[in-house]
C-alpha positions in Angstrom: 1.5 34.2 -6.9 2.4 30.6 -7.6 5.8 29.7 -6.3 7.6 27.0 -8.3 10.7 25.0 -7.5 12.5 23.5 -10.6 14.0 20.1 -10.0 16.2 18.8 -12.9 19.8 17.5 -12.9 20.6 19.3 -16.1 21.4 22.9 -15.9 20.3 23.8 -19.5 16.9 22.3 -18.8 16.6 24.3 -15.6 17.5 27.5 -17.4 15.1 27.0 -20.2 12.2 26.4 -17.8 13.2 29.4 -15.7 13.1 31.6 -18.7 9.7 30.3 -19.8 8.2 30.7 -16.3 9.2 34.3 -16.2 7.0 34.9 -19.2 3.9 33.5 -17.3 1.8 35.9 -15.2 1.6 35.3 -11.4 4.3 32.7 -11.4 7.5 33.1 -9.3 10.5 30.8 -9.5 11.2 30.0 -5.9 14.5 28.2 -6.6 16.3 25.4 -8.4 17.5 21.9 -7.4 19.7 19.6 -9.2 18.6 16.5 -7.4 15.7 15.1 -5.4 17.8 15.2 -2.2 18.5 19.0 -2.8 14.8 19.5 -3.5 13.9 17.9 -0.2 16.4 20.3 1.5 15.0 23.3 -0.2 11.4 22.8 0.1 11.1 23.7 3.7 13.3 26.7 3.1 11.7 28.0 -0.1 8.1 26.8 0.6 7.1 26.4 -3.1 3.5 25.7 -4.0 4.5 23.5 -6.9 7.5 21.5 -8.5 8.6 21.2 -12.0 10.1 17.8 -11.6 12.3 15.7 -13.9 11.9 11.9 -13.7 15.4 10.6 -14.6 17.9 11.8 -12.2 20.9 10.4 -10.4 20.2 8.9 -6.9 16.5 9.4 -6.0 14.5 9.8 -9.1 11.5 12.0 -9.6 8.9 9.3 -9.2 10.3 8.4 -5.8 10.5 12.0 -4.7 6.8 12.5 -5.8 5.8 9.5 -3.7 7.6 10.9 -0.6 5.9 14.3 -1.1 2.5 12.6 -1.5 2.6 11.4 2.1 3.1 15.0 3.4 0.1 16.6 5.3 -0.1 19.4 2.6 1.2 17.8 -0.7 2.7 20.1 -3.3 1.4 20.4 -6.9 3.7 18.1 -8.8 4.1 18.7 -12.6 6.5 16.2 -14.3 8.7 17.6 -17.0 10.6 14.7 -18.6 12.0 13.5 -21.9 10.0 10.1 -21.5 6.6 10.0 -22.9 5.7 6.6 -21.6 5.5 7.1 -17.8 2.4 9.3 -17.6 0.3 6.5 -16.0 2.8 6.0 -13.2 3.1 9.8 -12.8 -0.6 10.3 -12.3 -0.6 7.5 -9.7 1.8 9.9 -7.8 -1.0 12.4 -7.8 0.8 14.6 -10.4 -1.3 17.5 -11.6 0.2 17.3 -15.1 2.9 15.6 -17.3 5.0 17.5 -19.7 7.3 16.0 -22.4 10.4 17.9 -23.3 10.9 20.1 -25.2 8.1 21.9 -23.5 6.0 24.5 -25.3 5.1 27.7 -23.5 1.4 27.3 -24.0 1.6 23.8 -22.6 3.6 25.0 -19.5 0.9 27.8 -18.9 -1.8 25.1 -18.9 0.2 23.0 -16.3 0.8 26.0 -14.1 -3.0 26.8 -14.2 -3.7 23.1 -13.1 -1.1 23.5 -10.3 -2.8 26.8 -9.2 -6.2 25.1 -9.0 -4.6 22.3 -7.0 -3.0 24.7 -4.5 -6.3 26.8 -4.3 -8.2 23.7 -3.3 -6.5 23.9 0.2 -7.5 27.5 0.6 -11.2 27.3 -0.2 -13.0 28.5 2.8 -16.5 27.6 4.0 -16.7 24.3 2.3 -14.5 22.0 4.4 -11.8 19.7 3.0 -11.8 18.3 -0.5 -11.1 15.0 -2.2 -8.8 15.6 -5.1 -8.4 13.4 -8.4 -5.9 13.6 -11.1 -7.2 10.7 -13.0 -6.6 11.3 -16.7 -4.5 14.3 -16.1 -7.4 16.5 -15.0 -7.6 18.0 -11.5 -11.0 17.5 -10.0 -12.3 18.5 -6.6 -15.1 17.1 -4.5 -16.1 18.5 -1.1 -15.6 15.8 1.5 -19.0 17.0 3.0 -20.8 15.6 -0.2 -19.4 12.0 0.2 -21.8 9.1 1.0 -19.4 6.2 0.7 -16.1 5.0 -1.1 -15.4 1.7 -2.6 -12.0 0.3 -3.6 -11.5 -0.3 -7.4 -8.1 -1.8 -8.1 -5.7 1.1 -7.8 -8.5 3.8 -7.6 -11.4 4.5 -5.4 -14.9 5.1 -6.5 -16.6 7.8 -4.5 -20.4 7.9 -4.4 -21.7 11.3 -3.5 -25.0 13.1 -3.5 -24.7 14.2 -7.1 -23.2 10.9 -8.6 -19.9 9.2 -8.6 -16.2 10.5 -8.6 -13.0 8.5 -9.3 -10.3 9.3 -6.9 -6.6 8.1 -7.3 -6.2 7.5 -3.6 -6.4 4.2 -1.9 -9.0 3.3 0.8 -6.2 3.1 3.3 -4.8 6.5 2.5 -8.3 8.1 2.6 -9.2 6.4 5.9 -5.8 7.7 7.4 -6.3 11.2 6.1 -10.1 11.6 6.8 -10.7 9.2 9.7 -12.6 11.9 11.6 -15.5 11.8 9.1 -15.2 8.4 7.3 -15.4 5.0 8.9 -14.6 1.6 7.5 -17.4 -0.8 7.2 -15.7 -3.5 5.0 -12.3 -4.3 3.8 -12.8 -2.2 0.7 -15.5 0.3 1.7 -15.7 3.5 3.8 -18.8 5.4 4.6 -19.3 8.9 5.8 -20.3 8.8 9.5 -22.9 11.5 9.1 -24.6 9.5 6.3 -25.3 6.4 8.4 -29.0 5.9 9.3 -29.2 2.4 10.5 -28.4 -1.3 10.2 -30.4 -4.0 8.4 -30.1 -7.7 8.7 -30.7 -9.8 5.6 -31.6 -13.5 5.2 -28.0 -14.4 4.2 -26.8 -13.5 7.8 -25.1 -10.4 6.6 -25.7 -6.9 8.0 -26.1 -3.9 5.8 -25.8 -0.2 6.7 -28.5 2.2 5.5 -27.1 5.5 4.2 -28.9 8.9 3.7 -29.0 10.1 0.1 -28.3 6.7 -1.3 -30.4 3.7 -2.2 -27.5 1.3 -2.1 -27.1 -0.5 1.2 -23.4 -1.4 2.0 -22.4 -4.6 3.6 -20.7 -4.5 7.0 -18.1 -7.1 7.9 -18.4 -8.9 11.2 -15.0 -7.3 12.2 -16.3 -3.7 11.8 -19.9 -4.3 12.9 -19.2 -3.4 16.7 -17.7 -0.1 15.7 -20.6 0.7 13.5 -23.2 -0.2 16.2 -21.3 1.9 18.6 -21.3 4.9 16.2 -25.0 4.6 15.6 -25.7 4.6 19.3 -23.6 7.8 19.6 -25.5 9.4 16.7 -29.0 8.7 18.1 
């Protein structure tokens, strides 16, 4: 059962969403909030899985609330539901799983709830370890962290190289390092590598040092600042 908290400052909008959600299978309305501040108070009490979140509200707006929730250890699935059609890019930068424009159609709401359900389920998948999530382009994608070889910063996104190809994640290198520092290590300002993928170091004629990675032909440059930590890790791994 997907538990949803509706957050909208307009009562008619909340009522309409509540009626529509009752028509969807395996969806439960956990509660309603008329402001972002009220939502923050209700979330620990109601423990919803997902938020149907308006953007334009008095006080803290929906985007700000989504940014706050993004920093939580177990982020909620956020589905924006707004009258504005031109803020989708910013919404997905907040890790929203979907973006609905009012008036919302029932079939479109059902699709959004399915995305939210997949987002929530990724935290409960057993036997595969943690996952990296991406909502780039409005599609929720999951990649087992165990498959990652290295990650490289690309503007506001991160390109993840894994054993089966590449994956674009809308998390910054800094966020990923903070969240997964137990399995990832920084080798350069814009690059993280999986500790278990490191196989050695190679000096090149330019004076730079490259790290050799299992499952990848690319050798990643190591900065002088990060070199001692990489050497220490290699000694521990051998």
